[in-house]
N, CA, C and O of each residue as an XYZ file, in Angstrom:
348
protein
N      38.482   -121.631    -42.265
C      38.123   -122.611    -41.262
C      39.018   -123.847    -41.337
O      39.100   -124.609    -40.374
N      39.686   -124.053    -42.467
C      40.502   -125.255    -42.612
C      41.810   -125.160    -41.833
O      42.395   -126.195    -41.514
N      42.288   -123.965    -41.517
C      43.494   -123.794    -40.712
C      43.051   -123.610    -39.258
O      42.593   -122.535    -38.872
N      43.192   -124.662    -38.464
C      42.672   -124.648    -37.100
C      43.278   -123.547    -36.231
O      42.582   -122.961    -35.402
N      44.549   -123.265    -36.410
C      45.208   -122.230    -35.618
C      44.644   -120.853    -35.935
O      44.324   -120.084    -35.028
N      44.523   -120.541    -37.222
C      43.965   -119.253    -37.647
C      42.510   -119.147    -37.214
O      42.076   -118.089    -36.758
N      41.756   -120.227    -37.351
C      40.345   -120.216    -36.977
C      40.191   -119.994    -35.464
O      39.323   -119.230    -35.041
N      41.016   -120.645    -34.657
C      40.956   -120.465    -33.202
C      41.272   -119.023    -32.817
O      40.644   -118.467    -31.916
N      42.236   -118.421    -33.492
C      42.570   -117.019    -33.221
C      41.415   -116.100    -33.614
O      41.131   -115.126    -32.916
N      40.748   -116.406    -34.729
C      39.591   -115.617    -35.156
C      38.484   -115.677    -34.109
O      37.839   -114.665    -33.836
N      38.259   -116.837    -33.525
C      37.234   -116.974    -32.475
C      37.589   -116.094    -31.285
O      36.727   -115.384    -30.767
N      38.843   -116.130    -30.845
C      39.276   -115.297    -29.718
C      39.092   -113.813    -30.031
O      38.606   -113.049    -29.198
N      39.484   -113.417    -31.239
C      39.374   -112.008    -31.635
C      37.927   -111.559    -31.669
O      37.605   -110.483    -31.167
N      37.049   -112.362    -32.252
C      35.642   -111.963    -32.334
C      35.003   -111.903    -30.951
O      34.157   -111.046    -30.695
N      35.398   -112.802    -30.064
C      34.849   -112.759    -28.701
C      35.306   -111.502    -27.973
O      34.525   -110.911    -27.228
N      36.549   -111.081    -28.169
C      37.022   -109.837    -27.552
C      36.232   -108.641    -28.063
O      36.043   -107.661    -27.342
N      35.771   -108.722    -29.309
C      34.980   -107.646    -29.899
C      33.509   -107.723    -29.478
O      32.743   -106.791    -29.726
N      33.111   -108.839    -28.837
C      31.748   -108.975    -28.333
C      30.825   -109.826    -29.181
O      29.604   -109.685    -29.100
N      31.392   -110.710    -29.996
C      30.580   -111.540    -30.889
C      31.022   -112.996    -30.822
O      32.206   -113.282    -30.641
N      30.069   -113.918    -30.969
C      30.379   -115.347    -31.027
C      29.463   -116.014    -32.036
O      28.250   -115.804    -32.025
N      30.051   -116.815    -32.905
C      29.272   -117.545    -33.914
C      28.935   -118.935    -33.379
O      29.824   -119.756    -33.152
N      27.642   -119.189    -33.181
C      27.193   -120.484    -32.680
C      26.991   -121.502    -33.797
O      27.189   -122.699    -33.590
N      26.598   -121.032    -34.981
C      26.269   -121.981    -36.053
C      26.566   -121.395    -37.423
O      26.283   -120.229    -37.694
N      27.140   -122.224    -38.275
C      27.418   -121.911    -39.677
C      26.725   -123.010    -40.476
O      27.127   -124.171    -40.412
N      25.668   -122.642    -41.240
C      24.814   -123.645    -41.872
C      24.600   -123.360    -43.354
O      23.580   -122.779    -43.724
N      25.547   -123.758    -44.213
C      25.339   -123.573    -45.656
C      24.273   -124.563    -46.143
O      24.287   -125.735    -45.767
N      23.367   -124.087    -46.966
C      22.311   -124.957    -47.490
C      22.848   -125.845    -48.621
O      22.487   -127.017    -48.725
N      23.700   -125.280    -49.449
C      24.472   -125.998    -50.463
C      25.474   -124.999    -51.025
O      25.531   -123.864    -50.551
N      26.252   -125.379    -52.003
C      27.318   -124.492    -52.484
C      26.809   -123.299    -53.283
O      27.584   -122.387    -53.569
N      25.532   -123.279    -53.650
C      24.984   -122.213    -54.499
C      23.901   -121.371    -53.823
O      23.364   -120.454    -54.446
N      23.575   -121.658    -52.582
C      22.445   -120.950    -51.975
C      22.816   -120.343    -50.632
O      23.987   -120.360    -50.252
N      21.846   -119.809    -49.910
C      22.139   -119.082    -48.675
C      22.912   -119.898    -47.647
O      22.868   -121.128    -47.614
N      23.612   -119.158    -46.823
C      24.277   -119.704    -45.644
C      23.625   -119.011    -44.454
O      23.583   -117.782    -44.391
N      23.128   -119.785    -43.531
C      22.533   -119.218    -42.325
C      23.518   -119.369    -41.179
O      24.142   -120.417    -41.015
N      23.649   -118.315    -40.392
C      24.529   -118.333    -39.231
C      23.756   -117.808    -38.030
O      22.872   -116.962    -38.166
N      24.099   -118.316    -36.861
C      23.541   -117.796    -35.619
C      24.698   -117.202    -34.832
O      25.638   -117.899    -34.450
N      24.606   -115.893    -34.599
C      25.621   -115.151    -33.867
C      25.033   -114.649    -32.557
O      23.840   -114.360    -32.464
N      25.874   -114.551    -31.566
C      25.505   -113.922    -30.302
C      26.351   -112.657    -30.160
O      27.533   -112.649    -30.504
N      25.742   -111.607    -29.660
C      26.463   -110.357    -29.398
C      26.306   -109.996    -27.924
O      25.271   -110.255    -27.310
N      27.352   -109.394    -27.373
C      27.275   -108.928    -25.991
C      26.164   -107.901    -25.859
O      25.815   -107.207    -26.814
N      25.628   -107.822    -24.681
C      24.612   -106.814    -24.364
C      25.151   -105.432    -24.703
O      26.309   -105.123    -24.420
N      24.312   -104.607    -25.309
C      24.692   -103.237    -25.630
C      25.205   -103.043    -27.046
O      25.412   -101.905    -27.469
N      25.416   -104.121    -27.788
C      25.850   -104.012    -29.188
C      24.618   -103.645    -30.025
O      23.595   -104.328    -29.969
N      24.726   -102.574    -30.790
C      23.588   -102.145    -31.613
C      23.529   -102.958    -32.913
O      24.495   -103.618    -33.297
N      22.383   -102.892    -33.568
C      22.221   -103.571    -34.864
C      23.257   -103.075    -35.866
O      23.837   -103.869    -36.606
N      23.490   -101.762    -35.891
C      24.447   -101.208    -36.853
C      25.885   -101.621    -36.511
O      26.692   -101.832    -37.417
N      26.214   -101.739    -35.238
C      27.544   -102.213    -34.849
C      27.747   -103.662    -35.294
O      28.824   -104.033    -35.760
N      26.704   -104.469    -35.147
C      26.816   -105.859    -35.593
C      26.960   -105.930    -37.109
O      27.778   -106.700    -37.614
N      26.189   -105.148    -37.835
C      26.284   -105.143    -39.300
C      27.688   -104.727    -39.731
O      28.266   -105.331    -40.635
N      28.237   -103.698    -39.086
C      29.610   -103.268    -39.397
C      30.608   -104.391    -39.121
O      31.528   -104.620    -39.906
N      30.419   -105.090    -37.999
C      31.309   -106.202    -37.674
C      31.203   -107.321    -38.711
O      32.218   -107.783    -39.231
N      29.996   -107.750    -39.007
C      29.801   -108.913    -39.880
C      30.291   -108.641    -41.295
O      30.710   -109.566    -41.991
N      30.245   -107.390    -41.727
C      30.738   -107.014    -43.057
C      32.231   -106.676    -43.057
O      32.831   -106.511    -44.119
N      32.827   -106.574    -41.869
C      34.216   -106.129    -41.753
C      35.240   -107.252    -41.778
O      34.909   -108.392    -42.105
N      36.480   -106.933    -41.434
C      37.588   -107.879    -41.561
C      37.523   -109.087    -40.627
O      38.201   -110.084    -40.874
N      36.719   -109.020    -39.556
C      36.613   -110.159    -38.642
C      35.288   -110.900    -38.785
O      35.052   -111.896    -38.101
N      34.425   -110.413    -39.673
C      33.154   -111.083    -39.934
C      33.326   -112.216    -40.927
O      34.450   -112.592    -41.259
N      32.234   -112.751    -41.394
C      32.264   -113.935    -42.259
C      32.922   -113.695    -43.611
O      33.327   -114.650    -44.273
N      33.035   -112.455    -44.029
C      33.694   -112.145    -45.308
C      35.185   -111.887    -45.139
O      35.910   -111.787    -46.129
N      35.653   -111.780    -43.895
C      37.039   -111.398    -43.604
C      37.433   -110.158    -44.393
O      38.552   -110.060    -44.896
N      36.493   -109.204    -44.499
C      36.764   -107.930    -45.161
C      36.544   -107.934    -46.657
O      36.672   -106.888    -47.294
N      36.219   -109.074    -47.238
C      35.955   -109.152    -48.675
C      34.477   -108.907    -48.936
O      33.666   -108.985    -48.013
N      34.126   -108.619    -50.154
C      32.708   -108.446    -50.507
C      32.222   -109.752    -51.137
O      31.742   -109.772    -52.270
N      32.357   -110.838    -50.380
C      32.026   -112.163    -50.898
C      30.567   -112.538    -50.652
O      29.970   -113.276    -51.435
N      30.001   -112.031    -49.572
C      28.637   -112.396    -49.196
C      27.807   -111.140    -48.969
O      28.332   -110.087    -48.607
N      26.513   -111.269    -49.186
C      25.563   -110.214    -48.862
C      24.948   -110.586    -47.520
O      24.072   -111.449    -47.453
N      25.399   -109.946    -46.462
C      24.967   -110.303    -45.112
C      23.708   -109.547    -44.716
O      23.722   -108.322    -44.588
N      22.628   -110.279    -44.525
C      21.367   -109.713    -44.072
C      21.175   -110.097    -42.612
O      20.920   -111.259    -42.298
N      21.296   -109.133    -41.738
C      21.186   -109.384    -40.306
C      19.722   -109.384    -39.899
O      18.971   -108.469    -40.236
N      19.327   -110.417    -39.175
C      17.970   -110.543    -38.654
C      18.077   -110.869    -37.169
O      18.716   -111.848    -36.784
N      17.458   -110.057    -36.356
C      17.505   -110.239    -34.910
C      16.458   -111.276    -34.490
O      15.326   -111.256    -34.973
N      16.841   -112.170    -33.598
C      15.907   -113.166    -33.059
C      15.195   -112.550    -31.865
O      15.832   -112.006    -30.963
N      13.890   -112.638    -31.865
C      13.087   -112.114    -30.767
C      12.948   -113.212    -29.712
O      12.096   -114.093    -29.826
N      13.798   -113.147    -28.683
C      13.802   -114.192    -27.662
C      12.539   -114.200    -26.807
O      12.296   -115.163    -26.080
N      11.728   -113.139    -26.882
C      10.463   -113.166    -26.137
C       9.528   -114.228    -26.727
O       8.623   -114.710    -26.045
N       9.746   -114.580    -27.973
C       8.915   -115.609    -28.614
C       9.309   -117.021    -28.196
O       8.563   -117.973    -28.429
N      10.483   -117.156    -27.577
C      10.950   -118.470    -27.126
C      10.982   -118.563    -25.605
O      11.563   -119.492    -25.043
N      10.362   -117.605    -24.954
C      10.413   -117.571    -23.498
C      11.796   -117.225    -22.973
O      12.132   -117.534    -21.829
N      12.597   -116.580    -23.817
C      13.952   -116.203    -23.426
C      14.968   -117.321    -23.580
O      16.148   -117.145    -23.279
N      14.508   -118.464    -24.047
C      15.397   -119.617    -24.204
C      16.134   -119.562    -25.540
O      15.593   -119.102    -26.545
N      17.370   -120.037    -25.532
C      18.155   -120.155    -26.763
C      18.582   -121.613    -26.925
O      18.711   -122.327    -25.931
N      18.800   -122.061    -28.152
C      19.252   -123.450    -28.352
C      20.744   -123.624    -28.062
O      21.253   -124.744    -28.107
N      21.450   -122.527    -27.765
C      22.885   -122.570    -27.532
C      23.214   -122.013    -26.167
O      22.522   -121.128    -25.664
N      24.275   -122.533    -25.566
C      24.753   -121.976    -24.303
C      25.297   -120.582    -24.571
O      26.100   -120.386    -25.483
N      24.861   -119.626    -23.780
C      25.303   -118.246    -23.979
C      26.790   -118.107    -23.669
O      27.313   -118.726    -22.743
N      27.456   -117.276    -24.473
C      28.879   -117.009    -24.280
C      29.113   -115.703    -23.538
O      30.189   -115.488    -22.980
N      28.108   -114.827    -23.530
C      28.237   -113.526    -22.858
C      27.111   -113.362    -21.865
O      27.028   -112.337    -21.188
C-alpha cells in the first residue's frame, strides 16, 4: 500500500476480476484485520475465497494471513450498504 502506483494498479486488477475492497481495518499490529469487500453479482463464495487467498488478494499470494470470509446479509440492513457500490 505504500507504493501508490503499485497499489493503484492492484485496485484496477482486482476490479477487472470482479472485486473491490471498501475498507481495511487493522485492530492493532497483533490482532485481526477486518476488511469489507464487494464482489460482482454471480461470484460464488468459493471464488471469492480463492481470490482473497490468491496473488491479488490481501496476501498477494503469500500465506501471511488466515482469511475467514463472512458474507453480509443485506436483507438485515434493508439492502443498504455503508459504501457506494462499485458493481
